[in-house]
N, CA, C and O atoms as a DFTB+ gen file, in Angstrom:
620 C
 N C O
     1  1     -32.918     195.670    -100.736
     2  2     -33.126     196.124    -102.096
     3  2     -34.408     195.467    -102.630
     4  3     -34.652     194.287    -102.378
     5  1     -35.186     196.198    -103.334
     6  2     -36.440     195.703    -103.885
     7  2     -36.196     195.088    -105.257
     8  3     -35.315     195.503    -106.009
     9  1     -37.018     194.077    -105.549
    10  2     -36.847     193.351    -106.810
    11  2     -38.220     192.900    -107.309
    12  3     -39.066     192.477    -106.521
    13  1     -38.436     192.992    -108.623
    14  2     -39.700     192.539    -109.207
    15  2     -39.701     191.020    -109.258
    16  3     -38.730     190.401    -109.691
    17  1     -40.810     190.422    -108.807
    18  2     -40.933     188.958    -108.768
    19  2     -41.579     188.475    -110.058
    20  3     -42.647     188.957    -110.437
    21  1     -40.948     187.541    -110.725
    22  2     -41.503     187.027    -111.982
    23  2     -42.584     185.973    -111.751
    24  3     -43.231     185.534    -112.702
    25  1     -42.785     185.564    -110.500
    26  2     -43.789     184.543    -110.205
    27  2     -45.135     185.148    -109.814
    28  3     -46.184     184.599    -110.151
    29  1     -45.107     186.285    -109.100
    30  2     -46.388     186.877    -108.694
    31  2     -46.604     188.273    -109.292
    32  3     -47.721     188.790    -109.261
    33  1     -45.538     188.889    -109.837
    34  2     -45.658     190.205    -110.463
    35  2     -45.525     191.355    -109.481
    36  3     -45.552     192.512    -109.902
    37  1     -45.385     191.090    -108.211
    38  2     -45.236     192.156    -107.211
    39  2     -43.763     192.496    -107.020
    40  3     -42.872     191.867    -107.590
    41  1     -43.549     193.503    -106.208
    42  2     -42.190     193.913    -105.869
    43  2     -41.927     193.462    -104.435
    44  3     -42.687     193.781    -103.521
    45  1     -40.822     192.705    -104.251
    46  2     -40.456     192.192    -102.928
    47  2     -39.054     192.653    -102.569
    48  3     -38.261     193.041    -103.428
    49  1     -38.776     192.599    -101.281
    50  2     -37.394     192.734    -100.834
    51  2     -36.702     191.451    -101.269
    52  3     -37.280     190.374    -101.117
    53  1     -35.504     191.523    -101.797
    54  2     -34.850     190.328    -102.348
    55  2     -34.488     189.297    -101.288
    56  3     -34.166     188.159    -101.628
    57  1     -34.532     189.668    -100.020
    58  2     -34.239     188.693     -98.951
    59  2     -35.458     187.836     -98.624
    60  3     -35.337     186.836     -97.917
    61  1     -36.626     188.217     -99.129
    62  2     -37.859     187.477     -98.855
    63  2     -38.142     186.525    -100.024
    64  3     -38.044     186.909    -101.190
    65  1     -38.496     185.269     -99.687
    66  2     -38.857     184.294    -100.711
    67  2     -40.357     184.382    -100.973
    68  3     -41.167     184.253    -100.055
    69  1     -40.708     184.598    -102.205
    70  2     -42.113     184.713    -102.598
    71  2     -42.812     183.366    -102.404
    72  3     -42.268     182.341    -102.814
    73  1     -43.997     183.335    -101.796
    74  2     -44.724     182.069    -101.617
    75  2     -45.027     181.371    -102.944
    76  3     -45.051     180.142    -103.010
    77  1     -45.256     182.154    -103.993
    78  2     -45.539     181.540    -105.286
    79  2     -44.281     180.899    -105.880
    80  3     -44.382     179.915    -106.613
    81  1     -43.113     181.438    -105.576
    82  2     -41.859     180.822    -106.009
    83  2     -41.687     179.479    -105.308
    84  3     -41.308     178.488    -105.933
    85  1     -41.967     179.453    -104.003
    86  2     -41.877     178.212    -103.234
    87  2     -42.835     177.156    -103.823
    88  3     -42.457     175.998    -103.997
    89  1     -44.073     177.571    -104.126
    90  2     -45.046     176.658    -104.723
    91  2     -44.568     176.162    -106.089
    92  3     -44.735     174.990    -106.425
    93  1     -43.974     177.064    -106.870
    94  2     -43.463     176.695    -108.195
    95  2     -42.364     175.636    -108.072
    96  3     -42.359     174.658    -108.820
    97  1     -41.433     175.830    -107.129
    98  2     -40.332     174.874    -106.950
    99  2     -40.852     173.506    -106.513
   100  3     -40.382     172.479    -107.002
   101  1     -41.820     173.488    -105.595
   102  2     -42.394     172.217    -105.147
   103  2     -43.135     171.524    -106.280
   104  3     -43.032     170.308    -106.438
   105  1     -43.878     172.286    -107.067
   106  2     -44.603     171.724    -108.206
   107  2     -43.630     171.134    -109.223
   108  3     -43.858     170.047    -109.754
   109  1     -42.553     171.853    -109.487
   110  2     -41.537     171.386    -110.440
   111  2     -40.880     170.102    -109.953
   112  3     -40.638     169.187    -110.740
   113  1     -40.591     170.033    -108.653
   114  2     -39.967     168.841    -108.072
   115  2     -40.906     167.636    -108.180
   116  3     -40.476     166.536    -108.528
   117  1     -42.198     167.853    -107.879
   118  2     -43.168     166.753    -108.002
   119  2     -43.260     166.272    -109.446
   120  3     -43.323     165.068    -109.697
   121  1     -43.268     167.208    -110.400
   122  2     -43.341     166.840    -111.810
   123  2     -42.120     166.024    -112.217
   124  3     -42.261     164.981    -112.855
   125  1     -40.920     166.485    -111.855
   126  2     -39.699     165.778    -112.236
   127  2     -39.699     164.356    -111.681
   128  3     -39.337     163.411    -112.382
   129  1     -40.106     164.207    -110.425
   130  2     -40.104     162.877    -109.829
   131  2     -41.148     161.970    -110.460
   132  3     -40.872     160.797    -110.712
   133  1     -42.335     162.488    -110.719
   134  2     -43.366     161.647    -111.322
   135  2     -43.056     161.370    -112.782
   136  3     -43.372     160.298    -113.297
   137  1     -42.445     162.324    -113.443
   138  2     -42.101     162.170    -114.857
   139  2     -41.085     161.047    -115.060
   140  3     -41.155     160.316    -116.048
   141  1     -40.161     160.912    -114.146
   142  2     -39.153     159.866    -114.248
   143  2     -39.620     158.576    -113.600
   144  3     -38.923     157.563    -113.664
   145  1     -40.781     158.598    -112.981
   146  2     -41.278     157.397    -112.323
   147  2     -40.619     157.163    -110.983
   148  3     -40.698     156.059    -110.443
   149  1     -39.976     158.164    -110.439
   150  2     -39.296     158.030    -109.158
   151  2     -40.067     158.727    -108.062
   152  3     -40.884     159.615    -108.309
   153  1     -39.790     158.307    -106.857
   154  2     -40.360     158.968    -105.697
   155  2     -39.271     159.828    -105.070
   156  3     -38.081     159.637    -105.320
   157  1     -39.703     160.768    -104.258
   158  2     -38.746     161.686    -103.640
   159  2     -37.748     160.945    -102.755
   160  3     -36.565     161.288    -102.742
   161  1     -38.207     159.934    -102.014
   162  2     -37.286     159.210    -101.140
   163  2     -36.237     158.427    -101.946
   164  3     -35.126     158.208    -101.461
   165  1     -36.580     158.007    -103.165
   166  2     -35.604     157.322    -104.025
   167  2     -34.497     158.284    -104.433
   168  3     -33.319     157.927    -104.400
   169  1     -34.869     159.504    -104.819
   170  2     -33.865     160.496    -105.201
   171  2     -33.009     160.893    -104.007
   172  3     -31.803     161.097    -104.142
   173  1     -33.629     161.000    -102.848
   174  2     -32.884     161.324    -101.636
   175  2     -31.866     160.232    -101.351
   176  3     -30.721     160.526    -101.008
   177  1     -32.273     158.968    -101.490
   178  2     -31.353     157.854    -101.253
   179  2     -30.197     157.877    -102.239
   180  3     -29.050     157.651    -101.852
   181  1     -30.483     158.148    -103.511
   182  2     -29.440     158.139    -104.530
   183  2     -28.367     159.207    -104.302
   184  3     -27.260     159.095    -104.828
   185  1     -28.686     160.227    -103.530
   186  2     -27.682     161.261    -103.245
   187  2     -27.081     161.097    -101.847
   188  3     -26.317     161.953    -101.401
   189  1     -27.415     160.011    -101.157
   190  2     -26.934     159.820     -99.783
   191  2     -25.538     159.204     -99.732
   192  3     -25.087     158.568    -100.685
   193  1     -24.879     159.403     -98.620
   194  2     -23.564     158.812     -98.389
   195  2     -23.679     157.297     -98.309
   196  3     -22.795     156.576     -98.772
   197  1     -24.765     156.817     -97.725
   198  2     -24.978     155.364     -97.612
   199  2     -24.976     154.707     -98.988
   200  3     -24.341     153.671     -99.182
   201  1     -25.693     155.317     -99.953
   202  2     -25.742     154.766    -101.306
   203  2     -24.351     154.772    -101.943
   204  3     -23.941     153.794    -102.568
   205  1     -23.636     155.877    -101.780
   206  2     -22.321     155.986    -102.404
   207  2     -21.365     154.926    -101.859
   208  3     -20.577     154.354    -102.613
   209  1     -21.431     154.664    -100.557
   210  2     -20.571     153.635     -99.963
   211  2     -20.975     152.243    -100.444
   212  3     -20.116     151.425    -100.777
   213  1     -22.276     151.974    -100.481
   214  2     -22.764     150.663    -100.933
   215  2     -22.430     150.446    -102.404
   216  3     -22.030     149.352    -102.802
   217  1     -22.595     151.485    -103.201
   218  2     -22.271     151.414    -104.628
   219  2     -20.788     151.092    -104.823
   220  3     -20.431     150.276    -105.673
   221  1     -19.933     151.733    -104.035
   222  2     -18.497     151.473    -104.128
   223  2     -18.154     150.045    -103.717
   224  3     -17.263     149.430    -104.304
   225  1     -18.849     149.512    -102.717
   226  2     -18.636     148.115    -102.301
   227  2     -19.010     147.153    -103.429
   228  3     -18.290     146.189    -103.691
   229  1     -20.136     147.417    -104.096
   230  2     -20.559     146.564    -105.214
   231  2     -19.554     146.648    -106.354
   232  3     -19.235     145.641    -106.987
   233  1     -19.066     147.840    -106.608
   234  2     -18.084     148.053    -107.670
   235  2     -16.801     147.263    -107.380
   236  3     -16.242     146.621    -108.269
   237  1     -16.344     147.322    -106.120
   238  2     -15.137     146.582    -105.739
   239  2     -15.370     145.072    -105.782
   240  3     -14.499     144.323    -106.224
   241  1     -16.534     144.624    -105.327
   242  2     -16.850     143.195    -105.357
   243  2     -16.775     142.656    -106.785
   244  3     -16.295     141.546    -107.016
   245  1     -17.255     143.457    -107.739
   246  2     -17.269     143.049    -109.141
   247  2     -15.965     143.402    -109.861
   248  3     -15.885     143.332    -111.087
   249  1     -14.963     143.775    -109.096
   250  2     -13.617     144.061    -109.597
   251  2     -13.592     145.158    -110.658
   252  3     -12.709     145.164    -111.516
   253  1     -14.532     146.068    -110.612
   254  2     -14.560     147.180    -111.556
   255  2     -14.799     146.749    -112.990
   256  3     -14.322     147.388    -113.928
   257  1     -15.543     145.656    -113.156
   258  2     -15.833     145.124    -114.492
   259  2     -17.338     144.980    -114.681
   260  3     -18.081     144.790    -113.718
   261  1     -17.777     145.073    -115.929
   262  2     -19.178     144.791    -116.249
   263  2     -19.356     143.275    -116.204
   264  3     -18.722     142.551    -116.972
   265  1     -20.219     142.795    -115.305
   266  2     -20.412     141.349    -115.168
   267  2     -21.085     140.741    -116.396
   268  3     -20.848     139.579    -116.725
   269  1     -21.915     141.518    -117.067
   270  2     -22.583     141.000    -118.271
   271  2     -21.587     140.835    -119.413
   272  3     -21.673     139.868    -120.170
   273  1     -20.642     141.766    -119.548
   274  2     -19.587     141.635    -120.571
   275  2     -18.695     140.444    -120.225
   276  3     -18.282     139.692    -121.108
   277  1     -18.404     140.280    -118.947
   278  2     -17.567     139.178    -118.489
   279  2     -18.223     137.837    -118.804
   280  3     -17.540     136.850    -119.075
   281  1     -19.566     137.813    -118.765
   282  2     -20.308     136.589    -119.070
   283  2     -20.615     136.451    -120.556
   284  3     -21.168     135.436    -120.978
   285  1     -20.264     137.456    -121.352
   286  2     -20.478     137.383    -122.799
   287  2     -21.929     137.496    -123.205
   288  3     -22.338     136.892    -124.197
   289  1     -22.713     138.249    -122.469
   290  2     -24.132     138.409    -122.785
   291  2     -24.308     139.464    -123.869
   292  3     -23.782     140.571    -123.753
   293  1     -25.038     139.126    -124.911
   294  2     -25.370     140.083    -125.967
   295  2     -24.180     140.542    -126.769
   296  3     -23.241     139.783    -127.011
   297  1     -24.230     141.800    -127.180
   298  2     -23.180     142.390    -128.024
   299  2     -22.035     142.889    -127.145
   300  3     -21.909     144.088    -126.893
   301  1     -21.219     141.972    -126.691
   302  2     -20.105     142.340    -125.832
   303  2     -18.907     142.699    -126.687
   304  3     -18.442     141.893    -127.493
   305  1     -18.409     143.919    -126.506
   306  2     -17.255     144.382    -127.284
   307  2     -15.948     143.878    -126.694
   308  3     -15.028     143.510    -127.424
   309  1     -15.871     143.863    -125.369
   310  2     -14.647     143.435    -124.692
   311  2     -15.033     142.634    -123.451
   312  3     -15.938     143.026    -122.714
   313  1     -14.359     141.534    -123.222
   314  2     -14.665     140.694    -122.070
   315  2     -14.422     141.456    -120.773
   316  3     -15.244     141.407    -119.857
   317  1     -13.302     142.157    -120.692
   318  2     -12.959     142.902    -119.485
   319  2     -13.281     144.378    -119.701
   320  3     -12.385     145.200    -119.894
   321  1     -14.563     144.698    -119.666
   322  2     -15.029     146.053    -119.940
   323  2     -15.008     146.901    -118.676
   324  3     -15.656     146.566    -117.685
   325  1     -14.262     147.999    -118.715
   326  2     -14.217     148.944    -117.598
   327  2     -14.762     150.311    -118.003
   328  3     -14.640     151.275    -117.246
   329  1     -15.357     150.402    -119.184
   330  2     -15.853     151.670    -119.708
   331  2     -17.295     151.938    -119.272
   332  3     -18.123     151.027    -119.255
   333  1     -17.584     153.165    -118.926
   334  2     -18.925     153.672    -118.576
   335  2     -19.712     152.704    -117.698
   336  3     -20.819     152.291    -118.044
   337  1     -19.123     152.350    -116.560
   338  2     -19.775     151.406    -115.643
   339  2     -20.774     152.109    -114.735
   340  3     -20.588     153.259    -114.338
   341  1     -21.844     151.378    -114.419
   342  2     -22.887     151.862    -113.522
   343  2     -23.275     150.715    -112.603
   344  3     -23.171     149.547    -112.978
   345  1     -23.719     151.048    -111.407
   346  2     -24.207     150.021    -110.486
   347  2     -25.729     150.035    -110.580
   348  3     -26.370     151.066    -110.375
   349  1     -26.292     148.876    -110.892
   350  2     -27.724     148.729    -111.200
   351  2     -28.428     147.988    -110.058
   352  3     -27.911     147.001    -109.536
   353  1     -29.619     148.478    -109.677
   354  2     -30.471     147.758    -108.725
   355  2     -31.227     146.677    -109.499
   356  3     -31.989     146.991    -110.413
   357  1     -31.024     145.424    -109.144
   358  2     -31.700     144.323    -109.839
   359  2     -33.204     144.434    -109.636
   360  3     -33.967     144.423    -110.601
   361  1     -33.630     144.543    -108.378
   362  2     -35.034     144.847    -108.085
   363  2     -35.089     146.362    -107.881
   364  3     -34.499     146.868    -106.926
   365  1     -35.786     147.102    -108.759
   366  2     -35.787     148.563    -108.683
   367  2     -36.273     149.083    -107.329
   368  3     -37.030     148.415    -106.625
   369  1     -35.825     150.274    -106.987
   370  2     -36.209     150.874    -105.711
   371  2     -37.717     151.023    -105.582
   372  3     -38.266     150.849    -104.494
   373  1     -38.392     151.343    -106.682
   374  2     -39.840     151.554    -106.592
   375  2     -40.579     150.262    -106.284
   376  3     -41.693     150.299    -105.761
   377  1     -39.975     149.116    -106.600
   378  2     -40.599     147.827    -106.302
   379  2     -40.216     147.308    -104.922
   380  3     -41.041     146.723    -104.219
   381  1     -38.970     147.523    -104.542
   382  2     -38.491     146.949    -103.294
   383  2     -37.526     147.924    -102.624
   384  3     -36.311     147.745    -102.693
   385  1     -38.064     148.947    -101.981
   386  2     -37.251     149.985    -101.375
   387  2     -36.418     149.457    -100.206
   388  3     -35.356     150.003     -99.906
   389  1     -36.889     148.403     -99.548
   390  2     -36.173     147.842     -98.410
   391  2     -34.824     147.244     -98.816
   392  3     -33.905     147.181     -98.000
   393  1     -34.701     146.806    -100.068
   394  2     -33.472     146.180    -100.571
   395  2     -32.453     147.203    -101.077
   396  3     -31.443     146.827    -101.672
   397  1     -32.709     148.481    -100.848
   398  2     -31.888     149.532    -101.443
   399  2     -30.413     149.451    -101.086
   400  3     -29.566     149.838    -101.891
   401  1     -30.087     148.955     -99.895
   402  2     -28.699     148.902     -99.470
   403  2     -28.092     147.517     -99.507
   404  3     -26.973     147.322     -99.034
   405  1     -28.803     146.556    -100.057
   406  2     -28.328     145.176    -100.083
   407  2     -27.380     144.947    -101.258
   408  3     -27.730     145.230    -102.404
   409  1     -26.194     144.441    -100.978
   410  2     -25.235     144.151    -102.037
   411  2     -25.732     143.059    -102.978
   412  3     -25.356     143.030    -104.150
   413  1     -26.579     142.157    -102.470
   414  2     -27.125     141.086    -103.316
   415  2     -28.056     141.630    -104.393
   416  3     -28.343     140.941    -105.371
   417  1     -28.528     142.859    -104.219
   418  2     -29.454     143.464    -105.168
   419  2     -28.741     144.408    -106.141
   420  3     -29.395     145.086    -106.933
   421  1     -27.411     144.457    -106.087
   422  2     -26.649     145.381    -106.928
   423  2     -25.709     144.631    -107.854
   424  3     -25.094     143.638    -107.465
   425  1     -25.604     145.116    -109.087
   426  2     -24.702     144.515    -110.066
   427  2     -24.018     145.641    -110.847
   428  3     -24.650     146.638    -111.197
   429  1     -22.731     145.472    -111.112
   430  2     -21.981     146.449    -111.900
   431  2     -22.096     146.065    -113.374
   432  3     -21.761     144.949    -113.770
   433  1     -22.578     147.016    -114.175
   434  2     -22.762     146.780    -115.607
   435  2     -22.368     148.034    -116.384
   436  3     -22.345     149.137    -115.838
   437  1     -22.061     147.846    -117.663
   438  2     -21.791     148.995    -118.531
   439  2     -23.139     149.624    -118.914
   440  3     -24.194     149.041    -118.662
   441  1     -23.097     150.786    -119.508
   442  2     -24.331     151.505    -119.852
   443  2     -25.216     150.688    -120.798
   444  3     -26.437     150.665    -120.639
   445  1     -24.612     150.027    -121.767
   446  2     -25.381     149.235    -122.735
   447  2     -26.132     148.097    -122.031
   448  3     -27.321     147.887    -122.270
   449  1     -25.424     147.369    -121.164
   450  2     -26.072     146.273    -120.445
   451  2     -27.038     146.796    -119.377
   452  3     -28.011     146.122    -119.041
   453  1     -26.776     147.985    -118.846
   454  2     -27.704     148.577    -117.882
   455  2     -29.071     148.789    -118.543
   456  3     -30.110     148.500    -117.951
   457  1     -29.049     149.296    -119.768
   458  2     -30.314     149.491    -120.487
   459  2     -31.026     148.158    -120.728
   460  3     -32.250     148.076    -120.634
   461  1     -30.251     147.115    -121.039
   462  2     -30.857     145.796    -121.255
   463  2     -31.401     145.219    -119.954
   464  3     -32.431     144.545    -119.964
   465  1     -30.734     145.469    -118.847
   466  2     -31.241     145.019    -117.545
   467  2     -32.534     145.748    -117.208
   468  3     -33.495     145.140    -116.736
   469  1     -32.552     147.053    -117.454
   470  2     -33.749     147.856    -117.173
   471  2     -34.939     147.416    -118.011
   472  3     -36.067     147.383    -117.518
   473  1     -34.696     147.076    -119.281
   474  2     -35.794     146.703    -120.175
   475  2     -36.246     145.257    -119.986
   476  3     -37.298     144.865    -120.492
   477  1     -35.461     144.463    -119.262
   478  2     -35.829     143.069    -119.025
   479  2     -35.218     142.104    -120.024
   480  3     -35.490     140.905    -119.961
   481  1     -34.398     142.597    -120.946
   482  2     -33.736     141.706    -121.908
   483  2     -32.803     140.737    -121.185
   484  3     -32.633     139.594    -121.611
   485  1     -32.206     141.196    -120.098
   486  2     -31.387     140.334    -119.249
   487  2     -32.209     140.097    -117.985
   488  3     -32.479     141.031    -117.230
   489  1     -32.598     138.867    -117.763
   490  2     -33.514     138.576    -116.664
   491  2     -32.880     138.848    -115.307
   492  3     -31.658     138.826    -115.156
   493  1     -33.729     139.103    -114.333
   494  2     -33.249     139.339    -112.971
   495  2     -32.581     138.081    -112.414
   496  3     -31.630     138.168    -111.637
   497  1     -33.077     136.935    -112.809
   498  2     -32.481     135.670    -112.348
   499  2     -31.021     135.579    -112.812
   500  3     -30.143     135.212    -112.031
   501  1     -30.769     135.910    -114.064
   502  2     -29.397     135.878    -114.595
   503  2     -28.541     136.914    -113.867
   504  3     -27.398     136.632    -113.506
   505  1     -29.085     138.097    -113.653
   506  2     -28.338     139.135    -112.944
   507  2     -27.951     138.664    -111.539
   508  3     -26.820     138.864    -111.097
   509  1     -28.903     138.037    -110.849
   510  2     -28.628     137.546    -109.486
   511  2     -27.562     136.446    -109.495
   512  3     -26.725     136.389    -108.595
   513  1     -27.590     135.576    -110.503
   514  2     -26.564     134.519    -110.625
   515  2     -25.182     135.138    -110.827
   516  3     -24.208     134.712    -110.206
   517  1     -25.103     136.138    -111.693
   518  2     -23.823     136.798    -111.954
   519  2     -23.264     137.426    -110.675
   520  3     -22.064     137.350    -110.409
   521  1     -24.144     138.045    -109.891
   522  2     -23.722     138.651    -108.622
   523  2     -23.237     137.567    -107.659
   524  3     -22.213     137.729    -106.996
   525  1     -23.977     136.468    -107.587
   526  2     -23.597     135.357    -106.701
   527  2     -22.215     134.818    -107.082
   528  3     -21.375     134.585    -106.213
   529  1     -21.986     134.624    -108.369
   530  2     -20.707     134.082    -108.831
   531  2     -19.571     135.085    -108.610
   532  3     -18.454     134.699    -108.264
   533  1     -19.859     136.357    -108.808
   534  2     -18.843     137.382    -108.578
   535  2     -18.474     137.437    -107.100
   536  3     -17.307     137.595    -106.742
   537  1     -19.486     137.304    -106.251
   538  2     -19.263     137.327    -104.809
   539  2     -18.388     136.148    -104.369
   540  3     -17.602     136.265    -103.428
   541  1     -18.530     135.030    -105.048
   542  2     -17.710     133.846    -104.741
   543  2     -16.308     133.940    -105.330
   544  3     -15.449     133.114    -105.023
   545  1     -16.073     134.938    -106.171
   546  2     -14.742     135.160    -106.728
   547  2     -14.495     134.478    -108.058
   548  3     -13.353     134.404    -108.513
   549  1     -15.553     133.976    -108.694
   550  2     -15.374     133.333    -109.999
   551  2     -15.059     134.379    -111.059
   552  3     -15.635     135.467    -111.064
   553  1     -14.137     134.038    -111.958
   554  2     -13.739     134.960    -113.012
   555  2     -14.392     134.608    -114.345
   556  3     -14.891     135.497    -115.036
   557  1     -14.399     133.325    -114.721
   558  2     -14.943     132.929    -116.020
   559  2     -16.459     132.770    -115.929
   560  3     -16.975     131.658    -115.819
   561  1     -17.159     133.895    -115.977
   562  2     -18.615     133.880    -115.849
   563  2     -19.292     133.359    -117.105
   564  3     -20.406     132.843    -117.028
   565  1     -18.647     133.481    -118.260
   566  2     -19.249     133.012    -119.506
   567  2     -19.449     131.502    -119.465
   568  3     -20.520     131.003    -119.812
   569  1     -18.420     130.778    -119.039
   570  2     -18.508     129.320    -118.940
   571  2     -19.572     128.919    -117.915
   572  3     -20.351     127.998    -118.157
   573  1     -19.605     129.602    -116.783
   574  2     -20.606     129.307    -115.741
   575  2     -22.015     129.555    -116.249
   576  3     -22.916     128.753    -116.005
   577  1     -22.210     130.667    -116.959
   578  2     -23.534     131.015    -117.474
   579  2     -23.999     129.997    -118.507
   580  3     -25.155     129.574    -118.490
   581  1     -23.107     129.606    -119.401
   582  2     -23.468     128.601    -120.405
   583  2     -23.854     127.289    -119.745
   584  3     -24.838     126.664    -120.142
   585  1     -23.101     126.864    -118.752
   586  2     -23.406     125.636    -118.022
   587  2     -24.742     125.759    -117.296
   588  3     -25.549     124.830    -117.307
   589  1     -24.972     126.908    -116.669
   590  2     -26.222     127.143    -115.946
   591  2     -27.424     127.103    -116.900
   592  3     -28.432     126.459    -116.609
   593  1     -27.308     127.791    -118.034
   594  2     -28.410     127.814    -119.002
   595  2     -28.653     126.429    -119.602
   596  3     -29.798     126.051    -119.850
   597  1     -27.581     125.675    -119.835
   598  2     -27.701     124.328    -120.387
   599  2     -28.433     123.402    -119.403
   600  3     -29.327     122.659    -119.807
   601  1     -28.063     123.442    -118.134
   602  2     -28.739     122.596    -117.133
   603  2     -30.170     123.035    -116.909
   604  3     -31.042     122.208    -116.646
   605  1     -30.421     124.343    -117.011
   606  2     -31.771     124.852    -116.825
   607  2     -32.681     124.392    -117.969
   608  3     -33.851     124.077    -117.750
   609  1     -32.134     124.356    -119.194
   610  2     -32.914     123.903    -120.362
   611  2     -33.253     122.435    -120.263
   612  3     -34.302     122.009    -120.746
   613  1     -32.386     121.651    -119.645
   614  2     -32.602     120.204    -119.542
   615  2     -33.554     119.826    -118.412
   616  3     -33.943     118.663    -118.302
   617  1     -33.929     120.771    -117.584
   618  2     -34.851     120.464    -116.465
   619  2     -36.271     120.279    -116.933
   620  3     -37.160     120.018    -116.122
């Protein structure tokens, strides 16, 4: 069956893909990736089975809780926050793609704390400490963080 192509203005058989449509899709994909500051391989990784398994491991390690809420960082509404959780790359993929599957580079946080981690309000050093303590099985992260910050200030 013939169909008018909105990309080139010609009439094609509908089983044939117009070259200009293909170019349009590639151009759109490049724009979306550059617009978000991501590379194509980063998006490919985020949709991979490997990422989903690693993300689930990080989520289980952190007991399905926001580690920043558990540590009482910022405007924490509830200590044991299980709402709108996301797994965050401490060192972003665009900076350190090799660390993409490392559990040490992942932290479970709520959406509010995720934005603060992304903007740098919560330092990467603090994020890494929270992950280290969670990995060791510590529950009272607020007390640990206060002690850590106090000793760091005295150095």
